[in-house]
C-alpha positions as CSV (number, residue, x, y, z in Angstrom):
1,M,37.3,-45.1,-144.9
2,T,40.5,-46.6,-144.6
3,D,42.2,-45.5,-141.4
4,W,45.7,-45.5,-142.6
5,R,47.3,-44.5,-139.2
6,A,46.7,-48.4,-138.4
7,V,47.6,-49.4,-141.4
8,F,50.8,-47.7,-140.7
9,V,51.4,-49.3,-137.4
10,G,50.6,-52.8,-138.7
11,F,53.1,-52.4,-141.8
12,L,55.4,-51.5,-139.2
13,V,54.9,-54.7,-137.6
14,V,54.9,-56.9,-140.3
15,T,58.3,-55.6,-141.3
16,V,59.9,-55.2,-137.6
17,V,58.7,-58.9,-136.2
18,G,59.7,-59.4,-140.3
19,I,63.3,-58.5,-139.5
20,V,63.1,-60.6,-136.3
21,G,60.8,-63.1,-137.6
22,L,64.2,-64.4,-140.0
23,V,65.9,-65.7,-137.5
24,V,63.6,-68.4,-138.0
25,P,62.9,-68.8,-142.0
26,G,59.4,-69.3,-142.5
27,I,57.9,-69.3,-139.5
28,G,59.1,-65.8,-138.2
29,Q,57.4,-64.3,-141.4
30,I,54.1,-66.1,-140.8
31,V,53.8,-65.1,-137.1
32,A,54.8,-61.3,-139.6
33,G,52.1,-61.2,-141.1
34,L,49.1,-62.3,-138.2
35,A,50.9,-59.9,-136.1
36,G,50.2,-56.6,-138.2
37,G,46.8,-58.1,-139.1
38,F,46.0,-58.5,-135.9
39,V,47.4,-54.9,-134.3
40,A,46.0,-52.8,-137.7
41,G,42.9,-54.6,-137.3
42,Y,42.2,-53.9,-133.8
43,M,43.5,-50.1,-134.3
44,A,40.9,-49.6,-137.1
45,G,38.2,-51.6,-135.0
46,G,34.5,-51.5,-136.6
47,G,33.3,-54.4,-137.2
48,L,35.1,-57.5,-138.8
49,G,35.1,-56.3,-142.7
50,R,37.1,-52.9,-140.8
51,G,39.3,-55.4,-139.7
52,F,39.4,-57.9,-142.9
53,W,40.8,-54.5,-145.0
54,H,42.9,-53.2,-142.7
55,G,44.6,-56.4,-142.0
56,L,44.9,-56.6,-146.2
57,L,46.5,-53.5,-146.5
58,A,48.6,-53.7,-143.7
59,G,50.4,-56.9,-144.7
60,S,50.6,-56.6,-148.7
61,L,51.9,-53.1,-147.7
62,G,55.0,-55.8,-146.1
63,G,54.9,-58.1,-148.6
64,I,55.4,-55.8,-151.4
65,I,57.9,-54.4,-149.4
66,G,59.9,-57.7,-148.4
67,G,59.7,-58.9,-151.9
68,L,60.9,-55.7,-153.1
69,L,64.5,-56.0,-150.6
70,I,65.1,-59.8,-151.6
71,G,64.7,-58.1,-155.0
72,V,67.4,-55.4,-154.4
73,A,69.9,-58.8,-152.5
74,V,69.8,-60.6,-155.6
75,G,70.5,-57.6,-157.5
76,L,73.2,-56.4,-155.7
77,A,74.8,-59.9,-155.7
78,G,74.9,-60.2,-159.2
79,L,76.8,-56.5,-159.3
80,A,79.2,-58.3,-157.0
81,L,80.1,-61.4,-159.1
82,G,80.3,-59.2,-162.6
83,P,79.0,-59.3,-166.0
84,V,78.0,-63.5,-165.2
85,G,76.8,-62.3,-162.0
86,G,74.7,-60.1,-164.0
87,A,73.1,-62.3,-166.7
88,I,72.5,-64.6,-164.1
89,S,70.8,-62.2,-161.3
90,G,68.4,-61.2,-164.3
91,A,67.5,-64.1,-165.6
92,A,66.5,-64.8,-161.9
93,G,64.4,-61.6,-162.2
94,V,60.9,-63.5,-163.4
95,G,61.7,-65.9,-160.7
96,I,62.2,-63.1,-157.9
97,F,59.0,-61.7,-159.3
98,A,56.8,-64.7,-158.6
99,L,58.6,-65.2,-155.3
100,A,57.8,-61.3,-154.0
101,V,53.9,-62.2,-155.4
102,A,53.9,-65.0,-153.7
103,V,55.1,-63.5,-150.5
104,S,52.9,-60.8,-150.8
105,L,49.5,-62.7,-151.6
106,V,50.5,-65.1,-148.8
107,M,50.9,-61.8,-145.6
108,A,48.3,-60.0,-147.4
109,I,45.6,-62.8,-146.9
110,E,47.0,-64.5,-143.3
111,S,46.7,-60.2,-142.6
112,A,43.5,-59.9,-143.8
113,I,42.0,-62.9,-141.1
114,A,44.2,-62.3,-138.4
115,G,43.0,-58.2,-138.4
116,I,39.2,-59.8,-138.2
117,V,40.5,-61.6,-134.9
118,G,41.7,-57.5,-134.2
119,A,38.6,-56.4,-135.0
120,A,36.5,-58.6,-133.2
121,V,38.3,-58.7,-130.0
122,S,38.5,-54.4,-130.4
123,D,35.0,-53.9,-130.2
């Protein structure tokens, strides 16, 4: 059974560390996924599979929220530039969606691996 408290706390760690990690692009996001997955796996405990699952959920949620924030930022920038900017941001929508999916997958995979480590440490 999924421990949603562990997933939510892991998601919060991914989000907070990811925001702080914007200072160091790329590395900060990787650390955010690892930290959130570790926390979710540690809190869930109960074996490696359970840690994997909870880390995966925490990282996926963090990646989805990150992708949505990127989409909102580009949409607002397009609105600020007027009709031409709207057309540009609309055309960039496909790329933004692909970037959001890629970010979500990377965060989910690294968080799942960190969740396994967290579960192993907690047991």
